[in-house]
Backbone as XML, in Angstrom:
<?xml version="1.0"?>
<chain id="A" units="angstrom">
  <residue number="1" name="MET">
    <atom name="N" x="-111.197" y="115.328" z="-30.723"/>
    <atom name="CA" x="-110.827" y="113.835" z="-30.003"/>
    <atom name="C" x="-111.482" y="112.632" z="-30.588"/>
  </residue>
  <residue number="2" name="GLU">
    <atom name="N" x="-112.546" y="112.889" z="-31.622"/>
    <atom name="CA" x="-112.713" y="111.682" z="-32.560"/>
    <atom name="C" x="-111.649" y="111.077" z="-33.234"/>
  </residue>
  <residue number="3" name="ILE">
    <atom name="N" x="-111.351" y="112.563" z="-33.758"/>
    <atom name="CA" x="-110.297" y="112.331" z="-34.961"/>
    <atom name="C" x="-108.773" y="111.476" z="-34.415"/>
  </residue>
  <residue number="4" name="LEU">
    <atom name="N" x="-108.737" y="111.980" z="-33.466"/>
    <atom name="CA" x="-107.253" y="111.104" z="-32.611"/>
    <atom name="C" x="-107.492" y="109.483" z="-32.416"/>
  </residue>
  <residue number="5" name="PHE">
    <atom name="N" x="-109.239" y="109.226" z="-32.275"/>
    <atom name="CA" x="-109.561" y="108.098" z="-31.823"/>
    <atom name="C" x="-109.536" y="107.447" z="-33.003"/>
  </residue>
  <residue number="6" name="VAL">
    <atom name="N" x="-110.046" y="107.764" z="-34.517"/>
    <atom name="CA" x="-109.868" y="107.180" z="-35.436"/>
    <atom name="C" x="-108.436" y="107.038" z="-36.064"/>
  </residue>
  <residue number="7" name="ILE">
    <atom name="N" x="-107.145" y="108.142" z="-35.872"/>
    <atom name="CA" x="-106.442" y="107.828" z="-36.591"/>
    <atom name="C" x="-106.058" y="106.263" z="-35.594"/>
  </residue>
  <residue number="8" name="LEU">
    <atom name="N" x="-105.727" y="106.615" z="-34.342"/>
    <atom name="CA" x="-105.095" y="105.707" z="-33.410"/>
    <atom name="C" x="-105.818" y="103.982" z="-33.944"/>
  </residue>
  <residue number="9" name="SER">
    <atom name="N" x="-107.015" y="103.951" z="-34.129"/>
    <atom name="CA" x="-107.674" y="103.159" z="-34.477"/>
    <atom name="C" x="-106.864" y="102.296" z="-35.724"/>
  </residue>
  <residue number="10" name="ILE">
    <atom name="N" x="-106.827" y="103.245" z="-36.528"/>
    <atom name="CA" x="-106.065" y="102.798" z="-38.328"/>
    <atom name="C" x="-104.819" y="102.560" z="-37.775"/>
  </residue>
  <residue number="11" name="LEU">
    <atom name="N" x="-103.889" y="103.004" z="-36.999"/>
    <atom name="CA" x="-102.727" y="102.607" z="-36.919"/>
    <atom name="C" x="-102.666" y="100.995" z="-36.550"/>
  </residue>
  <residue number="12" name="LEU">
    <atom name="N" x="-103.429" y="100.925" z="-35.006"/>
    <atom name="CA" x="-103.534" y="99.634" z="-34.505"/>
    <atom name="C" x="-103.660" y="98.555" z="-35.482"/>
  </residue>
  <residue number="13" name="PHE">
    <atom name="N" x="-104.854" y="98.951" z="-36.425"/>
    <atom name="CA" x="-105.203" y="97.903" z="-37.501"/>
    <atom name="C" x="-103.835" y="97.619" z="-38.326"/>
  </residue>
  <residue number="14" name="ILE">
    <atom name="N" x="-103.314" y="98.612" z="-38.835"/>
    <atom name="CA" x="-102.242" y="98.345" z="-39.349"/>
    <atom name="C" x="-100.953" y="97.944" z="-39.186"/>
  </residue>
  <residue number="15" name="LEU">
    <atom name="N" x="-100.764" y="97.911" z="-37.851"/>
    <atom name="CA" x="-99.808" y="97.061" z="-36.935"/>
    <atom name="C" x="-100.298" y="96.016" z="-36.614"/>
  </residue>
  <residue number="16" name="ALA">
    <atom name="N" x="-101.532" y="95.347" z="-36.812"/>
    <atom name="CA" x="-102.283" y="94.096" z="-36.571"/>
    <atom name="C" x="-101.760" y="93.068" z="-37.590"/>
  </residue>
  <residue number="17" name="VAL">
    <atom name="N" x="-102.250" y="93.899" z="-38.808"/>
    <atom name="CA" x="-102.229" y="92.789" z="-40.072"/>
    <atom name="C" x="-100.831" y="92.990" z="-40.528"/>
  </residue>
  <residue number="18" name="ILE">
    <atom name="N" x="-99.750" y="93.626" z="-40.098"/>
    <atom name="CA" x="-98.207" y="93.532" z="-40.154"/>
    <atom name="C" x="-98.001" y="92.505" z="-39.503"/>
  </residue>
  <residue number="19" name="ILE">
    <atom name="N" x="-98.288" y="92.401" z="-37.930"/>
    <atom name="CA" x="-98.017" y="91.093" z="-36.994"/>
    <atom name="C" x="-98.650" y="89.730" z="-37.598"/>
  </residue>
  <residue number="20" name="ALA">
    <atom name="N" x="-99.799" y="89.810" z="-37.898"/>
    <atom name="CA" x="-100.426" y="88.785" z="-38.499"/>
    <atom name="C" x="-100.066" y="88.087" z="-39.208"/>
  </residue>
  <residue number="21" name="TYR">
    <atom name="N" x="-99.389" y="89.151" z="-40.487"/>
    <atom name="CA" x="-98.478" y="88.657" z="-42.021"/>
    <atom name="C" x="-97.319" y="88.060" z="-41.584"/>
  </residue>
  <residue number="22" name="SER">
    <atom name="N" x="-96.634" y="88.605" z="-40.646"/>
    <atom name="CA" x="-95.253" y="87.730" z="-40.312"/>
    <atom name="C" x="-95.557" y="86.695" z="-39.511"/>
  </residue>
  <residue number="23" name="ALA">
    <atom name="N" x="-95.947" y="86.860" z="-38.504"/>
    <atom name="CA" x="-96.879" y="85.274" z="-38.026"/>
    <atom name="C" x="-97.157" y="84.512" z="-38.730"/>
  </residue>
  <residue number="24" name="ILE">
    <atom name="N" x="-97.812" y="84.262" z="-40.070"/>
    <atom name="CA" x="-98.036" y="83.721" z="-40.869"/>
    <atom name="C" x="-96.857" y="82.877" z="-41.653"/>
  </residue>
  <residue number="25" name="LYS">
    <atom name="N" x="-96.506" y="83.949" z="-42.226"/>
    <atom name="CA" x="-94.611" y="83.953" z="-42.730"/>
    <atom name="C" x="-93.765" y="82.787" z="-41.993"/>
  </residue>
  <residue number="26" name="TYR">
    <atom name="N" x="-93.784" y="83.231" z="-40.856"/>
    <atom name="CA" x="-93.110" y="82.269" z="-39.494"/>
    <atom name="C" x="-93.393" y="81.026" z="-39.286"/>
  </residue>
  <residue number="27" name="PHE">
    <atom name="N" x="-94.774" y="81.078" z="-39.289"/>
    <atom name="CA" x="-95.384" y="79.258" z="-39.201"/>
    <atom name="C" x="-95.331" y="78.635" z="-40.518"/>
  </residue>
  <residue number="28" name="THR">
    <atom name="N" x="-95.497" y="79.394" z="-41.584"/>
    <atom name="CA" x="-95.019" y="78.438" z="-42.617"/>
    <atom name="C" x="-93.808" y="77.973" z="-43.273"/>
  </residue>
  <residue number="29" name="THR">
    <atom name="N" x="-92.451" y="78.655" z="-42.446"/>
    <atom name="CA" x="-91.507" y="78.344" z="-42.906"/>
    <atom name="C" x="-91.181" y="77.439" z="-41.491"/>
  </residue>
  <residue number="30" name="MET">
    <atom name="N" x="-91.808" y="77.467" z="-40.695"/>
    <atom name="CA" x="-91.155" y="76.376" z="-39.717"/>
    <atom name="C" x="-91.895" y="75.142" z="-40.053"/>
  </residue>
  <residue number="31" name="LEU">
    <atom name="N" x="-92.832" y="75.420" z="-40.770"/>
    <atom name="CA" x="-93.959" y="74.008" z="-41.006"/>
    <atom name="C" x="-93.245" y="73.380" z="-41.932"/>
  </residue>
  <residue number="32" name="LYS">
    <atom name="N" x="-92.458" y="74.062" z="-42.983"/>
    <atom name="CA" x="-91.511" y="73.471" z="-44.253"/>
    <atom name="C" x="-89.907" y="73.088" z="-43.495"/>
  </residue>
  <residue number="33" name="TYR">
    <atom name="N" x="-89.520" y="73.337" z="-42.474"/>
    <atom name="CA" x="-88.628" y="73.492" z="-41.622"/>
    <atom name="C" x="-88.639" y="71.882" z="-40.938"/>
  </residue>
  <residue number="34" name="LYS">
    <atom name="N" x="-89.888" y="72.041" z="-39.981"/>
    <atom name="CA" x="-90.234" y="70.955" z="-39.746"/>
    <atom name="C" x="-90.197" y="69.326" z="-40.497"/>
  </residue>
  <residue number="35" name="ASN">
    <atom name="N" x="-91.092" y="69.339" z="-41.795"/>
    <atom name="CA" x="-91.311" y="68.201" z="-42.786"/>
    <atom name="C" x="-89.851" y="68.365" z="-43.422"/>
  </residue>
  <residue number="36" name="ARG">
    <atom name="N" x="-88.641" y="68.613" z="-43.731"/>
    <atom name="CA" x="-87.743" y="68.585" z="-44.297"/>
    <atom name="C" x="-87.412" y="67.109" z="-44.515"/>
  </residue>
  <residue number="37" name="LYS">
    <atom name="N" x="-86.851" y="66.983" z="-45.387"/>
    <atom name="CA" x="-86.297" y="65.757" z="-45.709"/>
    <atom name="C" x="-85.200" y="65.440" z="-44.539"/>
  </residue>
  <residue number="38" name="LYS">
    <atom name="N" x="-84.959" y="64.306" z="-43.998"/>
    <atom name="CA" x="-83.567" y="63.942" z="-43.480"/>
    <atom name="C" x="-82.409" y="63.837" z="-43.401"/>
  </residue>
  <residue number="39" name="ASP">
    <atom name="N" x="-82.386" y="63.633" z="-45.084"/>
    <atom name="CA" x="-80.942" y="63.091" z="-45.614"/>
    <atom name="C" x="-80.103" y="64.566" z="-45.600"/>
  </residue>
  <residue number="40" name="GLY">
    <atom name="N" x="-80.798" y="65.877" z="-45.210"/>
    <atom name="CA" x="-79.782" y="67.049" z="-45.028"/>
    <atom name="C" x="-79.585" y="67.945" z="-46.048"/>
  </residue>
  <residue number="41" name="SER">
    <atom name="N" x="-80.333" y="67.238" z="-47.310"/>
    <atom name="CA" x="-80.053" y="68.141" z="-48.712"/>
    <atom name="C" x="-80.715" y="69.455" z="-48.874"/>
  </residue>
  <residue number="42" name="GLU">
    <atom name="N" x="-82.294" y="69.567" z="-47.989"/>
    <atom name="CA" x="-82.264" y="71.035" z="-47.778"/>
    <atom name="C" x="-81.975" y="71.946" z="-46.676"/>
  </residue>
  <residue number="43" name="ASP">
    <atom name="N" x="-80.987" y="71.429" z="-46.122"/>
    <atom name="CA" x="-80.699" y="72.177" z="-44.646"/>
    <atom name="C" x="-79.895" y="73.750" z="-45.159"/>
  </residue>
  <residue number="44" name="LYS">
    <atom name="N" x="-79.494" y="73.675" z="-46.657"/>
    <atom name="CA" x="-78.872" y="74.885" z="-46.752"/>
    <atom name="C" x="-79.720" y="75.933" z="-46.778"/>
  </residue>
  <residue number="45" name="ASP">
    <atom name="N" x="-81.246" y="75.878" z="-46.711"/>
    <atom name="CA" x="-82.478" y="76.895" z="-46.911"/>
    <atom name="C" x="-82.735" y="77.187" z="-45.694"/>
  </residue>
  <residue number="46" name="PHE">
    <atom name="N" x="-82.412" y="76.303" z="-44.436"/>
    <atom name="CA" x="-82.722" y="76.484" z="-43.024"/>
    <atom name="C" x="-81.510" y="77.254" z="-42.259"/>
  </residue>
  <residue number="47" name="LYS">
    <atom name="N" x="-80.776" y="77.946" z="-42.847"/>
    <atom name="CA" x="-79.039" y="78.151" z="-42.003"/>
    <atom name="C" x="-79.644" y="79.578" z="-40.829"/>
  </residue>
  <residue number="48" name="TYR">
    <atom name="N" x="-80.555" y="79.741" z="-41.444"/>
    <atom name="CA" x="-81.039" y="80.877" z="-39.974"/>
    <atom name="C" x="-81.710" y="80.547" z="-38.685"/>
  </residue>
  <residue number="49" name="PHE">
    <atom name="N" x="-82.192" y="78.913" z="-38.994"/>
    <atom name="CA" x="-82.637" y="78.211" z="-37.704"/>
    <atom name="C" x="-81.438" y="77.882" z="-36.895"/>
  </residue>
  <residue number="50" name="ASP">
    <atom name="N" x="-80.369" y="77.211" z="-37.722"/>
    <atom name="CA" x="-79.347" y="76.570" z="-37.219"/>
    <atom name="C" x="-78.472" y="77.361" z="-36.169"/>
  </residue>
</chain>
């Protein structure tokens, strides 16, 4: 029973790290999108958000 708990804890930890990494990546991308130049010269990098 303890082995199952350890395996479950490790899996939850790995899942939390993956979610945190993707959230930080998304946050930095949105920060760049918010602070982009207003003339539209950088908009080709952000077609995903349009």
